[in-house]
N, C-alpha and C positions, 0 to 999 in steps of 0.2 A: 425496427427492432421492437419484439413485443414485451410485454413485463417479465415474461418467466426467461427469455433468452438477456435481457439487460439484468436480471438477477443472477442471471452465471457470471457475468464480467462483472459484475460491482458488487459486492459484499462486503456487510459490518457483521463477525459473527466471534462466538468466542470461541470455539472450537478452532483446533489445527488444523492445516490448511498442506496438502500436498505441491511443493513447486513443482515435480514433476507432472502431477496432472494437471495443474493449471497451465503450464507450460503448455502442454498437447494441446489443450483448446485450444488456445489461443493458435498454436503451427496448424490444428487441425482446420481452422476459420477457413483460412484459403491456399489454393497449390501456388500463388504466387507468392506467398510468408518466403522469404533467401533469407532473412537475420531476424533475428528474437532477441532482443535485451531484456533481462530481468534484474529487477532490484528487490532484493531480500534484503528487512530491515531484522534485527533478532535482539532482543533483550542482554546489555552487557551489564557487568561485575561491577564496575567502577564510571565513575561521572562526575566532574568538576572536585575530585579529591575524596570523593565519597566514595566508601564503599556500597553498594545498591546491592539489598535481599531478595528484593522483588519488586515489580512493578506492576503499578492498577491504572487501566486505561477507562475513561467516563465519554460518553459521549451524549449528542443531544440525539435521541432516536427519529428516523425518520429525514431530518435537515442533515446527518452525518452521510446517509446513502446519496441525498440530493445532490450535495457538494461535490462528491466522487463521481454519479454521473454525468455532472457539466464538467468535471476535467476531462472524463472520458469523451465529451461530444467535444469539448474544445482542443483536446489534442488532433481529434479524427478531423477537425475541419482545418489548425493550422499547420501541423504537420504530414510530411508525405508517409505514411502509413497506414498499415490495414487492420488493425485489430489491436483494442489496449482491453487488460483485466486488471481490475484494482479489488485487494481485500484489505479489510486490517481488522484486526483484534483486536475483543473489549475485554474486561474484568481483567482478573488475577493473569498475571504473565510469570511465569517461572525464568529464574538466570537461562540464557542460553536458549530458548524458546523464540520460534518465531512471530514476528507482531505484525508485517506489512510486507506487500507480496505485491508489486508490478511488475508484467509482461506484457509488452509491446512488440507487434511483429510490424515488419514493412517488408518491400523488394531489398531494401540494403540496408547495409548495417547503421549506417552516419543518421540516417533518418531515427530508427530505431532508439538509437542513443539519444539522438538532440531529444526527442520526444519521453523518453522515460525519464533523462533527465529531471525537464519540464514539471511531469506527472507526480513528483516526489515533491519536488518543492513548491508546489503550488498545492499538495494535499496538506504539509505543515502550515503554509498560508495562510488557506481557509475552511477547513475542513473541522467542524465544531468535536475533535479529541482532544482528551486532555490527560495527559500523562502527572501520575504520583509515584516516585519512589520513595520504599523504603529503606531508610539506612539505617545506623547503629545510634545514630543523633535522631531519631525520630525521621515522619515520613514529609515530603519536601513534593510541592506540585510544581512542576519544569513550566516555565514560562515564554522561553524563547526557544526557537525551533531552528537550530543549528543547519 
């Protein structure tokens, strides 16, 4: 896959994304795809007993994309899937807005579910993207990734 094609599948961006458009890109990548699983992470207004007014995401430019590409490649290698797309937003995110999208296409749903679950867990584990929540009590950097 060339760099342009990879940048369609792996993105860190400030702009919102269309779940439908991104799902269609994966769906249209192969006629063998019979199951597509998506994970959509959105900004919620409550966390650990605190109201949240907004969330800011910072990242290590270049390295975050590299880690997402590694996650994609590992998922394609380890799971019986056909295609994976991972998009993560950075910058200021309003409550209710999209944050992260993972789309996995496979011949069968079980493989797509397993790979999608692994991708989000691995993203939270190794990707240098950090979350800061703004609460009535001030700003809080989130250290753990449930």
